[in-house]
N, CA, C and O of each residue as an XYZ file, in Angstrom:
440
protein
N     -97.704     28.011     78.047
C     -98.899     27.287     77.685
C     -99.419     27.857     76.370
O     -99.515     29.073     76.200
N     -99.750     26.968     75.453
C    -100.308     27.358     74.168
C    -101.585     26.563     73.922
O    -101.604     25.342     74.074
N    -102.642     27.256     73.546
C    -103.896     26.609     73.175
C    -104.226     27.033     71.751
O    -104.191     28.219     71.424
N    -104.548     26.048     70.898
C    -104.829     26.340     69.492
C    -106.056     25.554     69.035
O    -106.113     24.334     69.191
N    -107.033     26.257     68.472
C    -108.174     25.576     67.865
C    -107.725     25.028     66.527
O    -106.938     25.660     65.823
N    -108.230     23.833     66.170
C    -107.669     23.175     65.003
C    -108.671     22.232     64.349
O    -109.514     21.627     65.011
N    -108.551     22.129     63.041
C    -109.235     21.075     62.290
C    -108.373     19.830     62.434
O    -107.328     19.719     61.792
N    -108.796     18.909     63.259
C    -108.023     17.689     63.465
C    -108.121     16.776     62.247
O    -107.137     16.168     61.828
N    -109.321     16.694     61.691
C    -109.549     15.928     60.461
C    -110.382     16.826     59.559
O    -111.494     17.210     59.921
N    -109.856     17.163     58.391
C    -110.535     18.094     57.489
C    -110.907     17.408     56.183
O    -110.045     17.126     55.351
N    -112.188     17.144     56.011
C    -112.738     16.588     54.770
C    -112.000     15.341     54.294
O    -111.691     15.205     53.110
N    -111.721     14.437     55.226
C    -111.045     13.184     54.880
C    -112.055     12.198     54.306
O    -113.098     11.952     54.912
N    -111.753     11.638     53.151
C    -112.603     10.618     52.547
C    -112.210      9.268     53.138
O    -111.072      8.822     52.997
N    -113.168      8.628     53.800
C    -112.912      7.379     54.503
C    -112.871      6.187     53.555
O    -113.441      6.212     52.464
N    -112.185      5.148     54.002
C    -112.128      3.895     53.256
C    -112.945      2.845     54.008
O    -113.560      3.145     55.031
N    -112.948      1.632     53.504
C    -113.680      0.544     54.146
C    -112.943     -0.054     55.330
O    -113.512     -0.860     56.067
N    -111.678      0.328     55.527
C    -110.873     -0.162     56.649
C    -110.495      0.997     57.550
O    -110.386      2.134     57.090
N    -110.295      0.718     58.830
C    -109.916      1.758     59.783
C    -108.520      2.286     59.455
O    -107.555      1.526     59.372
N    -108.437      3.606     59.271
C    -107.191      4.299     58.945
C    -107.013      5.440     59.941
O    -107.995      6.038     60.382
N    -105.764      5.747     60.299
C    -105.480      6.861     61.195
C    -105.553      8.180     60.430
O    -104.920      8.340     59.387
N    -106.342      9.134     60.969
C    -106.500     10.439     60.328
C    -105.935     11.579     61.170
O    -105.808     12.699     60.677
N    -105.595     11.314     62.430
C    -105.032     12.347     63.295
C    -104.228     11.674     64.399
O    -104.619     10.633     64.928
N    -103.091     12.290     64.738
C    -102.292     11.863     65.882
C    -101.974     13.095     66.711
O    -101.471     14.084     66.178
N    -102.258     13.052     68.003
C    -101.896     14.156     68.894
C    -100.369     14.230     68.952
O     -99.719     13.247     69.308
N     -99.790     15.385     68.607
C     -98.331     15.507     68.589
C     -97.705     15.277     69.969
O     -98.384     15.375     70.991
N     -96.414     14.974     69.985
C     -95.674     14.794     71.236
C     -95.809     16.055     72.091
O     -95.685     17.169     71.582
N     -96.060     15.880     73.371
C     -96.176     17.003     74.290
C     -97.451     17.812     74.146
O     -97.581     18.880     74.743
N     -98.399     17.309     73.354
C     -99.635     18.037     73.064
C    -100.841     17.206     73.481
O    -100.919     16.012     73.190
N    -101.776     17.851     74.164
C    -103.027     17.223     74.574
C    -104.142     17.800     73.715
O    -104.079     18.965     73.322
N    -105.145     17.012     73.422
C    -106.242     17.482     72.584
C    -107.593     17.201     73.203
O    -107.729     16.373     74.104
N    -108.593     17.912     72.696
C    -109.988     17.680     73.075
C    -110.836     17.879     71.828
O    -110.664     18.858     71.101
N    -111.743     16.956     71.585
C    -112.624     17.045     70.423
C    -113.815     17.932     70.776
O    -114.454     17.748     71.812
N    -114.103     18.891     69.905
C    -115.229     19.795     70.139
C    -116.411     19.522     69.211
O    -117.552     19.798     69.580
N    -116.161     18.986     68.012
C    -117.258     18.737     67.067
C    -116.821     17.700     66.036
O    -115.634     17.541     65.753
N    -117.807     17.005     65.486
C    -117.534     16.055     64.421
C    -118.746     15.905     63.525
O    -119.885     15.951     63.992
N    -118.499     15.726     62.230
C    -119.599     15.501     61.289
C    -119.152     14.540     60.194
O    -117.969     14.413     59.879
N    -120.153     13.873     59.633
C    -119.944     12.905     58.555
C    -120.897     13.241     57.420
O    -122.072     13.528     57.646
N    -120.381     13.201     56.201
C    -121.215     13.364     55.004
C    -121.139     12.078     54.194
O    -120.053     11.558     53.937
N    -122.294     11.572     53.796
C    -122.360     10.380     52.947
C    -122.863     10.801     51.573
O    -124.068     10.970     51.388
N    -121.965     10.973     50.606
C    -122.381     11.392     49.270
C    -122.882     10.252     48.387
O    -123.262     10.478     47.238
N    -122.883      9.026     48.918
C    -123.258      7.872     48.105
C    -124.777      7.701     48.045
O    -125.523      8.445     48.681
N    -125.212      6.728     47.285
C    -126.631      6.440     47.133
C    -127.130      5.336     48.059
O    -128.239      4.832     47.884
N    -126.309      4.956     49.052
C    -126.691      3.883     49.971
C    -126.312      4.268     51.402
O    -125.459      5.128     51.617
N    -126.949      3.628     52.366
C    -126.600      3.832     53.765
C    -125.196      3.270     54.008
O    -124.869      2.179     53.540
N    -124.370      4.021     54.742
C    -123.013      3.577     55.092
C    -122.852      3.689     56.609
O    -123.216      4.704     57.204
N    -122.305      2.645     57.228
C    -121.998      2.701     58.654
C    -120.574      3.188     58.822
O    -119.643      2.647     58.225
N    -120.413      4.220     59.644
C    -119.079      4.754     59.934
C    -118.725      4.390     61.381
O    -119.597      4.267     62.242
N    -117.442      4.225     61.616
C    -116.920      3.942     62.953
C    -115.758      4.884     63.217
O    -114.935      5.125     62.335
N    -115.691      5.414     64.428
C    -114.583      6.278     64.837
C    -113.968      5.666     66.083
O    -114.673      5.238     66.997
N    -112.640      5.631     66.105
C    -111.888      4.999     67.182
C    -110.894      5.993     67.782
O    -110.270      6.761     67.050
N    -110.743      5.984     69.096
C    -109.708      6.748     69.802
C    -108.695      5.721     70.297
O    -108.973      4.949     71.215
N    -107.511      5.722     69.673
C    -106.536      4.654     69.898
C    -105.301      5.194     70.621
O    -104.601      6.056     70.089
N    -105.030      4.693     71.830
C    -103.833      5.142     72.552
C    -102.564      4.632     71.862
O    -102.610      3.702     71.057
N    -101.439      5.256     72.193
C    -100.148      4.839     71.637
C     -99.964      3.339     71.813
O    -100.138      2.806     72.909
N     -99.614      2.668     70.732
C     -99.379      1.231     70.775
C    -100.632      0.386     70.671
O    -100.549     -0.842     70.664
N    -101.810      1.029     70.590
C    -103.069      0.297     70.494
C    -103.484      0.064     69.045
O    -102.740      0.361     68.110
N    -104.680     -0.470     68.884
C    -105.210     -0.760     67.555
C    -106.692     -0.387     67.501
O    -107.387     -0.419     68.516
N    -107.160     -0.037     66.318
C    -108.577      0.254     66.117
C    -109.363     -1.052     66.228
O    -109.047     -2.034     65.557
N    -110.379     -1.054     67.074
C    -111.201     -2.237     67.271
C    -112.268     -1.946     68.306
O    -112.400     -0.811     68.764
N    -113.024     -2.953     68.675
C    -114.132     -2.773     69.623
C    -113.751     -2.035     70.903
O    -114.507     -1.167     71.338
N    -112.602     -2.342     71.529
C    -112.283     -1.656     72.783
C    -111.979     -0.161     72.619
O    -112.061      0.592     73.590
N    -111.633      0.274     71.410
C    -111.261      1.680     71.205
C    -112.307      2.465     70.411
O    -112.098      3.638     70.102
N    -113.428      1.824     70.082
C    -114.481      2.500     69.300
C    -115.215      3.505     70.179
O    -115.663      3.173     71.276
N    -115.338      4.765     69.678
C    -116.057      5.789     70.432
C    -117.350      6.213     69.746
O    -118.163      6.921     70.342
N    -117.550      5.786     68.494
C    -118.810      6.098     67.803
C    -119.015      5.138     66.647
O    -118.064      4.702     65.999
N    -120.282      4.818     66.403
C    -120.685      4.031     65.249
C    -122.044      4.560     64.819
O    -122.982      4.592     65.616
N    -122.152      4.970     63.574
C    -123.382      5.589     63.073
C    -123.706      5.081     61.680
O    -122.815      4.906     60.849
N    -124.983      4.845     61.431
C    -125.461      4.582     60.073
C    -125.842      5.934     59.479
O    -126.673      6.653     60.033
N    -125.230      6.271     58.353
C    -125.460      7.564     57.710
C    -126.245      7.319     56.420
O    -125.790      6.596     55.533
N    -127.403      7.915     56.328
C    -128.266      7.736     55.168
C    -127.657      8.270     53.881
O    -126.772      9.126     53.903
N    -128.145      7.750     52.760
C    -127.687      8.198     51.448
C    -127.881      9.701     51.305
O    -128.974     10.218     51.535
N    -126.813     10.400     50.921
C    -126.885     11.836     50.697
C    -126.994     12.682     51.960
O    -127.190     13.893     51.866
N    -126.872     12.080     53.130
C    -127.070     12.800     54.390
C    -125.752     13.286     54.989
O    -124.686     12.722     54.742
N    -125.861     14.345     55.780
C    -124.762     14.831     56.607
C    -125.275     14.855     58.042
O    -126.343     15.399     58.321
N    -124.498     14.256     58.952
C    -124.936     14.177     60.347
C    -123.816     14.612     61.288
O    -122.634     14.532     60.951
N    -124.209     15.070     62.465
C    -123.264     15.348     63.542
C    -122.953     14.039     64.263
O    -123.737     13.091     64.222
N    -121.808     14.005     64.916
C    -121.408     12.828     65.683
C    -121.139     13.277     67.128
O    -119.984     13.434     67.525
N    -122.204     13.482     67.911
C    -122.027     14.013     69.264
C    -121.310     13.056     70.219
O    -120.787     13.492     71.245
N    -121.280     11.778     69.902
C    -120.627     10.796     70.782
C    -119.125     11.054     70.937
O    -118.531     10.629     71.928
N    -118.509     11.740     69.982
C    -117.062     11.959     70.061
C    -116.692     13.250     70.790
O    -115.532     13.448     71.150
N    -117.675     14.129     71.007
C    -117.416     15.425     71.632
C    -116.941     15.237     73.072
O    -117.468     14.408     73.815
N    -115.939     16.022     73.446
C    -115.319     16.048     74.776
C    -114.378     14.890     75.060
O    -113.875     14.779     76.178
N    -114.123     14.025     74.088
C    -113.082     13.017     74.297
C    -111.743     13.722     74.351
O    -111.461     14.600     73.535
N    -110.921     13.338     75.308
C    -109.601     13.925     75.485
C    -108.554     13.020     74.844
O    -108.685     11.796     74.844
N    -107.513     13.647     74.298
C    -106.467     12.919     73.593
C    -105.122     13.188     74.254
O    -104.671     14.332     74.309
N    -104.488     12.146     74.749
C    -103.133     12.241     75.299
C    -102.145     12.331     74.132
O    -102.495     11.971     73.008
N    -100.924     12.802     74.375
C     -99.918     12.802     73.305
C     -99.784     11.400     72.691
O     -99.709     10.406     73.414
N     -99.757     11.331     71.383
C     -99.629     10.056     70.673
C    -100.938      9.351     70.390
O    -100.960      8.399     69.610
N    -102.031      9.786     70.997
C    -103.332      9.174     70.733
C    -103.736      9.465     69.295
O    -103.535     10.572     68.795
N    -104.311      8.453     68.631
C    -104.723      8.602     67.231
C    -106.234      8.477     67.090
O    -106.891      7.778     67.861
N    -106.772      9.171     66.087
C    -108.169      9.013     65.692
C    -108.197      8.225     64.391
O    -107.678      8.665     63.365
N    -108.812      7.056     64.456
C    -109.006      6.196     63.286
C    -110.475      6.272     62.901
O    -111.322      6.583     63.738
N    -110.781      5.990     61.645
C    -112.177      5.928     61.199
C    -112.287      5.024     59.981
O    -111.309      4.800     59.268
N    -113.496      4.505     59.750
C    -113.828      3.788     58.523
C    -115.270      4.089     58.161
O    -116.071      4.452     59.022
N    -115.595      3.939     56.902
C    -116.935      4.209     56.382
C    -116.813      4.566     54.916
O    -116.752      5.744     54.566
N    -116.778      3.580     54.069
C    -116.440      3.714     52.655
C    -117.111      4.897     51.966
O    -118.337      4.983     51.895
N    -116.278      5.810     51.459
C    -116.642      6.968     50.633
C    -117.271      8.132     51.394
O    -117.593      9.157     50.792
N    -117.450      7.991     52.710
C    -117.976      9.117     53.501
C    -116.858     10.112     53.794
O    -115.678      9.766     53.741
N    -117.237     11.343     54.102
C    -116.283     12.399     54.418
C    -116.390     12.738     55.903
O    -117.485     12.925     56.432
N    -115.234     12.815     56.565
C    -115.169     13.063     58.004
C    -114.530     14.415     58.299
O    -113.507     14.772     57.715
N    -115.148     15.161     59.213
C    -114.589     16.408     59.734
C    -114.633     16.348     61.247
O    -115.671     16.036     61.831
N    -113.494     16.650     61.894
C    -113.418     16.711     63.355
C    -112.618     17.962     63.704
O    -111.529     18.188     63.177
N    -113.180     18.769     64.604
C    -112.447     19.936     65.070
C    -112.323     19.882     66.582
O    -113.090     19.201     67.263
N    -111.344     20.612     67.090
C    -111.125     20.616     68.522
C    -110.060     21.607     68.908
O    -109.842     22.612     68.232
N    -109.400     21.307     70.009
C    -108.377     22.193     70.540
C    -107.158     21.351     70.913
O    -107.284     20.218     71.378
N    -105.977     21.928     70.698
C    -104.730     21.323     71.148
C    -104.132     22.220     72.229
O    -104.148     23.445     72.112
N    -103.606     21.598     73.277
C    -103.039     22.314     74.412
C    -101.615     21.818     74.640
O    -101.380     20.617     74.773
N    -100.665     22.759     74.684
C     -99.277     22.433     74.971
C     -98.910     23.112     76.290
O     -98.789     24.336     76.349
N     -98.730     22.304     77.363
C     -98.366     22.904     78.637
C     -96.963     23.516     78.583
O     -96.113     23.072     77.812
N     -96.733     24.531     79.404
C     -95.400     25.155     79.407
C     -94.486     24.505     80.421
O     -93.329     24.906     80.555
């Protein structure tokens, strides 16, 4: 058994479309421990985070958080904390020009 704390998404600049920023490796389970968003722009931006199982797509059924982030603000995203990730599960996000950070733990059973 191996447990490793990890930056799942490190300072990723989001686009206006949902893009995959993390995939749980084969044979590896994950858990999200923290998430934050920074909006460096001069306008409010809505960000969306999706937990997408293997073969799925980012959309309403897989959305785990949606937040309006004020201009120049950095906020925590507590809605994503404690979500578990099966092998192959992906984290997608969108929110034009915002920066996303997600940390957690990966577990590989023996």
